[in-house]
C-alpha positions in Angstrom: 146.2 8.2 45.3 145.6 5.4 42.8 146.1 5.8 39.1 143.9 4.0 36.6 145.9 2.9 33.6 143.0 1.7 31.5 141.8 4.8 29.6 138.2 3.6 29.2 137.9 2.6 32.8 139.4 6.0 33.9 136.8 7.8 31.7 134.0 5.7 33.2 135.2 6.4 36.7 135.3 10.2 36.1 131.8 10.1 34.5 130.4 8.0 37.4 132.0 10.4 39.9 130.5 13.4 38.2 127.1 11.8 38.1 127.4 11.0 41.9 128.4 14.6 42.5 125.4 16.0 40.5 122.9 13.5 42.0 123.9 13.7 45.6 125.4 17.2 46.0 123.9 19.3 43.3 122.2 21.5 45.9 125.5 22.3 47.6 127.3 25.7 47.1 129.6 25.7 44.0 132.7 26.3 46.1 132.3 22.9 47.7 132.3 21.0 44.4 136.1 20.6 43.9 136.6 19.1 47.4 133.5 16.9 47.1 134.4 15.7 43.6 137.9 14.8 44.7 136.6 12.7 47.6 134.0 11.0 45.3 136.6 10.4 42.7 139.0 8.8 45.2 136.2 6.5 46.6 135.1 5.5 43.1 138.7 4.6 42.2 139.0 2.5 45.4 135.8 0.8 44.5 137.2 0.0 41.0 140.3 -1.5 42.4 138.4 -3.5 45.0 136.1 -4.9 42.4 138.9 -5.6 40.0 140.8 -7.5 42.7 137.9 -9.7 43.7 136.8 -10.3 40.1 140.4 -11.1 39.2 140.6 -13.6 42.0 137.5 -15.5 41.0 138.2 -15.3 37.3 141.7 -16.6 37.9 140.4 -19.4 40.0 137.7 -20.4 37.5 139.9 -19.9 34.4 142.5 -22.4 35.9 139.9 -25.0 35.1 139.3 -24.0 31.5 141.5 -24.1 28.4 139.3 -21.6 26.6 140.2 -18.0 26.9 137.8 -15.0 27.0 134.9 -17.0 28.4 132.6 -15.7 31.1 133.1 -17.7 34.4 129.4 -18.4 34.8 129.1 -19.7 31.2 132.2 -21.8 31.9 130.6 -23.4 34.9 127.8 -24.6 32.8 129.8 -25.6 29.7 132.4 -27.5 31.7 129.7 -29.5 33.5 128.1 -30.5 30.2 131.3 -30.8 28.2 132.1 -34.3 26.8 135.2 -35.9 25.2 138.1 -34.6 27.3 141.5 -36.0 26.6 142.1 -36.5 30.3 139.0 -38.0 32.0 140.5 -37.8 35.5 141.3 -34.1 35.0 137.8 -33.6 33.6 136.2 -35.2 36.6 138.3 -33.2 39.1 137.5 -30.0 37.3 133.8 -30.8 37.1 133.7 -31.7 40.8 135.5 -28.5 41.8 133.2 -26.4 39.7 130.2 -28.1 41.2 131.5 -27.3 44.7 132.0 -23.6 43.7 128.6 -23.4 42.1 127.0 -25.0 45.2 128.8 -22.7 47.6 127.6 -19.7 45.6 124.0 -21.1 45.8 124.4 -21.4 49.6 125.0 -17.7 50.0 122.1 -15.8 51.5 120.0 -14.4 48.6 121.1 -10.7 49.0 124.8 -11.7 49.2 124.5 -13.9 46.2 122.7 -11.2 44.2 125.2 -8.5 45.1 128.2 -10.8 44.4 126.9 -11.8 41.0 125.9 -8.3 39.9 129.2 -6.7 41.1 131.7 -9.3 40.0 130.2 -11.1 37.0 127.8 -8.5 35.6 130.4 -5.8 36.3 127.9 -3.4 37.7 129.2 -0.6 39.9 128.1 -0.1 43.5 125.5 2.5 42.6 124.0 0.4 39.8 123.9 -2.7 42.1 122.3 -0.7 44.9 119.7 0.7 42.6 118.9 -2.8 41.2 118.7 -4.3 44.7 116.8 -1.4 46.2 119.3 -0.8 49.0 122.1 1.6 49.9 125.6 1.4 48.4 126.9 0.6 51.9 124.7 -2.5 52.0 126.0 -3.6 48.6 129.6 -3.3 49.8 128.7 -5.3 53.0 126.9 -8.0 51.1 129.8 -8.4 48.6 132.4 -8.4 51.3 130.6 -11.1 53.3 129.9 -13.2 50.2 133.6 -13.1 49.2 134.8 -14.1 52.6 132.2 -16.8 53.0 133.0 -18.3 49.6 136.8 -18.1 50.2 136.4 -19.8 53.6 134.1 -22.5 52.3 136.4 -23.3 49.4 139.5 -23.3 51.6 137.7 -25.7 54.0 137.2 -28.1 51.0 140.8 -27.9 50.0 140.4 -25.4 47.1 142.9 -22.6 47.5 142.7 -19.3 45.9 
């Protein structure tokens, strides 16, 4: 089983798991709660690590193009494209071109994949929140995010941008 070392994230995971248990299995016999809660908790922790891994990959990729720390990747895309006065014009041009490619590849995703990807990895919404916002099942959200991530990675790799 995974361990979540960030106390705030761990508390959020436990709270989300308890909410899922109450919402989906509140009508079940009380004896089933411990087993159901354990399974829900394990799945929620896995979702947390999957989301963290993908978010980290994209944040790392995008932050490599920025000297500013603690900046949202989507804001960085916009600010770097309009930023003027760089000390290294060639580097600025290359960064701008790469970010434009990334932004264009995100725009090329099917609408549902793009929507799920942005909600999950930039808005930091969990699977249930994203599913609710999109009006679909949690499984659909996971599928859309997985397909979006693979499509983006393949498209960027084909253009010579390695993750």
